[in-house]
C-alpha positions in Angstrom: -38.7 -118.1 152.4 -40.5 -115.2 150.9 -38.7 -112.8 153.3 -35.3 -114.3 152.4 -36.0 -113.9 148.7 -37.2 -110.3 149.2 -34.0 -109.4 151.1 -32.0 -111.1 148.4 -33.7 -109.0 145.7 -33.2 -105.8 147.7 -29.6 -106.6 148.4 -28.9 -107.5 144.8 -30.4 -104.3 143.3 -28.8 -102.2 146.0 -25.3 -103.6 145.3 -25.7 -103.1 141.6 -26.7 -99.5 141.9 -24.2 -98.7 144.6 -21.3 -100.1 142.6 -22.3 -98.5 139.3 -19.5 -96.5 137.7 -20.0 -92.8 137.1 -18.6 -92.0 133.7 -18.3 -88.7 131.9 -17.0 -87.7 128.5 -15.2 -84.7 127.2 -13.9 -83.7 123.8 -10.5 -82.1 124.5 -10.1 -80.7 121.0 -13.4 -78.9 121.2 -12.6 -77.5 124.6 -9.2 -76.3 123.5 -10.6 -74.8 120.2 -13.4 -73.0 122.2 -11.0 -71.6 124.7 -11.1 -67.8 124.7 -7.5 -67.8 125.7 -6.5 -69.6 122.5 -8.7 -67.4 120.4 -7.0 -64.4 121.9 -3.6 -65.9 121.1 -4.6 -66.4 117.5 -5.5 -62.7 117.3 -2.0 -61.8 118.7 -0.3 -64.1 116.2 -2.3 -62.7 113.3 -1.5 -59.1 114.2 2.2 -60.0 114.7 2.4 -61.8 111.4 0.9 -59.0 109.2 4.2 -57.0 108.8 6.2 -60.1 108.0 3.7 -61.5 105.6 3.8 -58.4 103.5 7.6 -58.5 103.5 7.6 -62.1 102.4 5.1 -61.4 99.6 7.4 -58.6 98.4 10.4 -60.8 98.5 8.6 -63.6 96.8 7.6 -61.2 94.0 11.2 -60.1 93.7 12.4 -63.7 93.4 9.8 -64.3 90.6 11.1 -61.3 88.7 14.7 -62.6 89.1 13.6 -66.0 87.8 12.0 -64.5 84.8 15.1 -62.4 84.1 17.2 -65.6 84.2 14.8 -67.2 81.7 15.2 -64.2 79.4 19.0 -64.4 79.7 19.2 -68.0 78.6 19.7 -67.0 75.0 22.1 -64.1 75.7 24.5 -65.5 78.4 27.0 -68.3 78.0 26.7 -71.4 80.1 29.1 -70.2 82.9 27.4 -66.9 83.3 24.0 -68.5 83.3 25.0 -71.0 85.9 26.4 -68.1 88.0 23.0 -66.3 87.8 21.2 -69.5 88.6 23.4 -70.2 91.7 22.7 -66.6 92.9 19.0 -67.2 92.5 19.1 -70.6 94.2 21.0 -69.1 97.2 18.4 -66.3 97.4 15.6 -68.8 97.2 17.1 -71.1 99.9 17.6 -68.1 102.2 14.0 -67.1 101.6 12.6 -70.6 102.3 14.7 -70.8 105.4 13.3 -67.6 106.8 9.8 -68.6 106.0 10.3 -72.0 107.7 11.8 -70.3 110.8 8.8 -67.9 110.8 6.3 -70.7 110.7 8.1 -72.8 113.3 8.1 -69.8 115.7 4.4 -69.4 115.6 3.7 -73.1 115.7 5.8 -73.3 118.9 4.0 -70.3 120.4 0.7 -71.9 119.8 1.7 -75.4 121.0 3.1 -73.9 124.2 -0.2 -72.1 124.9 -2.2 -75.3 124.0 -0.2 -77.2 126.5 -0.9 -74.7 129.2 -4.6 -74.9 128.3 -4.5 -78.7 128.5 -3.0 -78.6 131.9 -5.7 -76.2 133.1 -8.4 -78.5 131.6 -6.9 -81.5 133.4 -7.0 -79.6 136.7 -10.6 -78.7 136.0 -11.4 -82.3 135.2 -9.8 -83.5 138.5 -11.8 -80.9 140.4 -15.0 -81.9 138.6 -14.3 -85.6 139.3 -13.8 -85.1 143.0 -16.8 -82.8 143.4 -19.1 -85.1 141.5 -17.8 -88.5 142.4 -16.9 -89.3 138.8 -15.0 -92.6 138.5 -13.9 -92.3 134.9 -13.6 -89.4 132.4 -13.0 -90.4 128.8 -12.0 -88.3 125.8 -14.6 -88.3 123.1 -12.2 -89.8 120.6 -11.7 -92.9 122.7 -15.2 -94.4 122.7 -17.7 -95.4 120.1 -21.1 -94.4 121.4 -22.7 -92.7 124.4 -25.6 -90.7 125.6 -25.0 -87.0 125.4 -26.0 -86.6 129.0 -22.5 -87.8 130.1 -20.8 -85.1 128.0 -19.4 -82.3 130.1 -17.8 -80.2 127.4 -19.9 -77.1 128.0 -19.3 -77.2 131.8 -15.5 -77.5 131.4 -15.4 -74.9 128.6 -17.3 -72.4 130.7 -15.0 -73.0 133.7 -11.9 -72.8 131.5 -13.0 -69.5 130.0 -13.4 -68.1 133.5 -9.7 -68.7 134.2 -7.3 -66.0 133.0 -4.5 -67.8 131.3 -1.4 -65.6 130.9 0.1 -65.8 127.5 3.9 -65.6 127.3 3.6 -64.9 123.6 6.9 -64.0 122.0 6.8 -61.8 118.9 8.8 -62.9 115.9 12.1 -61.2 115.5 
């Protein structure tokens, strides 16, 4: 009887430990933000934007001068002439806003394309890590409430990601 109980206890604890789930956690946003590749892209974007930002500032200042001229002309011009000046200003302003929006969309798209490439590389690294370390489940840090930091593999994945050279197909704004 004691031997049967002993075997039962050994079998019970062995089955619990052999069936335990190996879970790891990553914070995808932290990994992406710490990517050397993304930091490099931000530098490219910043350098590319400098010339255009100066042009936009100059054009914006010109529009402000035009608006103040219209305000001064309110007393001098008749309603038709004033409306004509306001229409010209509104057309200039709409064109300016369109170009600024196009400019912003271009860079947002470039960054999003690059982030998607990084995400795909991270997923590949996570698959590789999972196979090598017999991990059953990898959760994103935003999808759970509480865990021990020992299951967090951000540093490992970030290091591996930064070892990979990710080609940037960055398109300059035209």
